[in-house]
C-alpha positions in Angstrom: 15.6 0.1 22.9 12.2 -1.0 21.7 12.3 1.2 18.6 15.8 0.0 17.8 14.8 -3.6 18.1 11.7 -3.1 15.9 13.8 -1.4 13.2 16.3 -4.3 13.4 13.4 -6.8 13.2 11.9 -4.9 10.2 15.2 -5.3 8.4 15.1 -9.1 8.8 13.9 -11.0 5.9 10.7 -12.8 6.2 9.5 -16.4 5.4 12.3 -17.9 3.4 14.6 -15.0 2.9 17.9 -15.3 4.7 20.7 -13.4 6.4 23.8 -13.0 4.4 25.7 -15.5 6.6 23.0 -17.5 8.4 19.9 -19.6 8.2 16.6 -18.2 6.9 14.1 -16.6 9.4 10.5 -17.5 9.5 7.9 -15.7 11.7 5.6 -18.1 13.5 2.0 -17.8 12.5 2.7 -16.4 9.0 2.8 -17.6 5.4 4.1 -15.9 2.3 2.9 -15.7 -1.3 4.4 -14.4 -4.5 2.0 -12.7 -6.8 2.1 -10.8 -10.1 0.2 -7.8 -11.2 -1.5 -7.7 -14.6 1.6 -5.9 -15.9 3.9 -8.6 -14.5 5.2 -6.8 -11.4 6.1 -9.2 -8.6 4.9 -8.6 -5.1 5.8 -10.4 -1.9 2.6 -11.0 0.1 3.1 -11.6 3.9 0.1 -13.1 5.8 -0.3 -13.0 9.6 -2.7 -15.8 10.0 -6.0 -15.5 12.0 -6.2 -17.5 15.2 -9.4 -18.9 16.7 -12.8 -19.6 15.4 -14.4 -17.5 12.6 -16.2 -14.5 14.3 -20.0 -14.3 14.5 -19.9 -11.9 11.5 -19.0 -14.9 9.3 -15.5 -13.8 8.5 -12.2 -12.4 9.9 -11.4 -8.7 9.7 -8.6 -8.0 7.2 -5.9 -5.3 7.4 -3.9 -4.6 4.3 -0.5 -3.1 5.2 1.7 -1.3 2.7 5.6 -1.3 2.7 5.4 -4.7 4.4 9.1 -5.5 4.2 9.6 -2.8 6.8 6.5 -2.8 8.9 5.0 -6.3 8.8 7.1 -7.8 11.6 6.1 -5.2 14.2 2.4 -5.3 13.3 2.4 -9.1 13.3 4.1 -9.2 16.7 1.7 -6.7 18.2 -1.3 -8.6 16.8 -0.2 -12.0 18.1 0.6 -10.6 21.6 -3.0 -9.7 22.4 -5.9 -12.1 22.5 -8.4 -9.5 21.3 -6.4 -9.0 18.1 -5.4 -12.6 17.1 -8.6 -13.2 15.2 -7.7 -10.9 12.3 -5.8 -11.4 9.1 -2.9 -9.0 8.4 -2.0 -8.9 4.7 1.4 -7.2 4.1 2.1 -6.1 0.6 5.9 -6.0 0.0 8.5 -6.4 -2.7 11.0 -9.1 -3.6 13.8 -7.1 -2.2 16.2 -7.5 0.8 15.7 -3.8 1.8 13.1 -2.6 4.2 11.9 0.0 1.7 12.2 -0.5 -2.0 12.3 3.2 -3.0 11.8 2.7 -6.8 8.9 0.3 -6.5 7.0 2.2 -3.9 7.7 5.5 -5.8 5.8 4.0 -8.7 3.0 2.2 -6.9 2.0 4.9 -4.5 2.2 8.0 -6.6 0.2 10.0 -9.2 1.5 10.5 -12.8 4.3 13.0 -13.2 5.4 15.1 -16.1 8.0 13.3 -18.2 10.8 15.6 -17.2 10.2 14.9 -13.5 9.4 11.2 -13.8 12.7 9.8 -12.3 12.3 7.3 -10.8 9.2 6.3 -12.7 6.0 7.3 -11.0 2.2 7.3 -11.6 1.2 3.7 -10.8 -1.3 4.3 -8.1 -4.3 3.1 -10.2 -2.5 0.1 -11.4 -1.6 -0.8 -7.8 -5.2 -0.3 -6.7 -6.3 -2.6 -9.5 -3.8 -5.2 -8.3 -5.2 -5.0 -4.8 -8.8 -5.0 -5.8 -8.7 -7.5 -8.7 -6.0 -9.9 -7.8 -5.0 -9.7 -4.1 -8.4 -9.3 -2.5 -9.9 -12.3 -4.4 -6.9 -14.4 -3.5 -7.3 -13.5 0.2 -11.0 -14.2 0.1 -10.5 -17.5 -1.6 -8.0 -18.6 1.1 -9.9 -17.2 4.2 -13.4 -16.4 5.3 -13.4 -12.6 5.3 -15.7 -10.1 6.9 -16.6 -7.9 3.9 -17.5 -5.0 6.3 -14.1 -5.0 8.0 -11.4 -4.3 5.4 -8.8 -1.8 6.3 -5.7 -0.2 4.7 -2.7 1.1 6.5 0.1 3.1 4.9 2.9 5.4 5.9 4.2 8.5 4.1 3.6 7.9 0.4 1.5 4.9 1.6 -0.6 7.2 3.7 -1.1 9.5 0.7 -2.1 6.4 -1.3 -4.6 5.3 1.3 -6.3 8.7 1.2 -6.3 8.6 -2.6 -8.0 5.2 -2.4 -10.6 6.6 0.0 -11.3 9.5 -2.4 -11.5 7.5 -5.6 -12.6 4.0 -4.5 -14.4 4.5 -1.2 -16.1 1.1 -1.5 -12.8 -0.8 -1.3 -11.9 -0.3 2.3 -14.1 0.6 5.3 -11.2 2.0 7.2 -8.0 3.8 6.1 -5.2 4.6 8.5 -2.7 7.2 7.0 0.5 7.5 9.0 2.4 10.8 8.2 0.7 11.1 4.8 2.6 13.1 2.2 -0.2 15.6 1.5 2.3 18.1 0.0 3.3 15.8 -2.9 2.8 17.1 -6.5 1.6 20.5 -5.3 -1.0 18.9 -3.1 -2.5 16.9 -5.9 -5.0 15.2 -3.5 -6.9 18.5 -3.2 -8.5 17.9 -6.6 -9.6 14.4 -5.6 -10.8 15.7 -2.2 -13.0 18.2 -3.9 -14.5 15.6 -6.3 -15.1 13.2 -3.3 -16.8 16.0 -1.3 -19.0 17.0 -4.2 -20.1 13.4 -4.7 -20.9 13.0 -1.0 -23.0 16.2 -0.9 -24.8 15.1 -4.1 -25.8 11.8 -2.4 -23.7 9.7 -4.8 -21.6 8.1 -2.1 -22.4 5.7 0.7 -20.0 6.6 3.4 -21.7 4.6 6.2 -19.2 3.1 8.5 -16.3 4.6 6.6 -13.4 6.1 8.5 -10.1 7.8 8.0 -7.5 8.1 10.8 -4.4 10.2 10.3 -1.4 10.1 12.6 1.7 12.2 12.6 4.7 12.7 14.9 5.0 16.0 16.7 8.6 16.3 15.4 7.6 16.4 11.8 7.6 19.6 9.8 5.0 22.0 11.2 3.5 22.7 7.8 3.0 18.9 7.2 1.3 18.6 10.6 -0.9 21.5 9.8 -1.8 20.1 6.4 -3.0 16.8 7.9 -5.0 18.6 10.6 -6.6 20.9 8.1 -7.7 17.9 6.0 -9.3 16.3 9.0 -11.2 19.4 9.8 -12.5 19.8 6.3 -13.6 16.1 6.3 -15.6 16.6 9.5 -18.3 18.1 7.3 -18.9 14.7 5.8 -19.7 13.1 9.1 -23.4 13.7 8.2 -23.0 11.1 5.5 -21.3 8.6 7.7 -17.6 9.3 7.3 -15.6 9.4 10.5 -12.3 11.2 10.5 -9.7 11.5 13.2 -6.3 13.2 13.7 -3.7 12.0 16.3 -0.2 13.3 17.2 2.5 10.9 18.5 4.6 12.7 21.1 8.4 12.5 20.5 8.2 11.0 17.1 9.4 12.2 13.7 8.6 11.1 10.1 10.8 8.1 10.1 10.2 6.9 13.7 6.4 7.2 14.0 5.5 4.0 12.0 7.4 1.9 14.5 5.6 3.6 17.4 2.0 3.1 16.3 1.3 -0.6 15.5 -0.5 -1.3 18.7 -2.6 1.9 18.5 -3.5 1.2 14.9 -4.6 -2.3 15.6 -6.5 -1.2 18.6 -8.3 1.4 16.4 -9.2 -1.1 13.8 -9.9 -4.3 15.7 -11.3 -3.2 19.1 -13.1 0.1 18.6 -14.6 -0.6 15.2 -17.7 -2.5 16.1 -21.0 -1.7 14.4 
């Protein structure tokens, strides 16, 4: 019942969007922005507002959540239900669409370039999307709120999990913590392996500061066995970088598959990012 309710809630439209035959629905404790990328792409930004005084660190921890049309309601509800988590900012990055998952937009934003003959729908926008987050969204968030610069996290599912790992490998200074739920490591003939090798080489060469950096990967035990093994193997390889500060973790959610696991884990992810991450 809970999973069904969360899926229904995720399909609801947020902050000014409306049901086909009813009044609009607004989630208490939220606000919504519309922002454009440098290329003119529109994004719906959903904010779960922090509650309480600014922490002793001088700023609120911030969690950036991908595919927010689908997953922002459940994360927002889990955050507000627990006093220990209310003092955080949840920034959902979504699209101006009435669907929980905008397939075409996320396929572009979260993926590497593809050969022209395989580029339907258009793909390859991962660096442009990272530019939008780093150069436009983060400054706007930090202008609006007092932010703890040492507590910035990114959470993504499937392609979003793949994107989060790509962000860690290519811009490790951007987020202290990445949570990748069911990351699509198989995509494009495991293209992330190239970036993993470069990331690992830079770490061993002393060119990266991975102090207080972490990657948590979660999968459902009903996902494809090879996909589970790929995630587990990545975590084992990254354990070698713990000497430089990188913490990696692998968790399995019992009874969940690829589509259900993101609705199961909001509380666990928030707990991981807001209660156990203290330096």
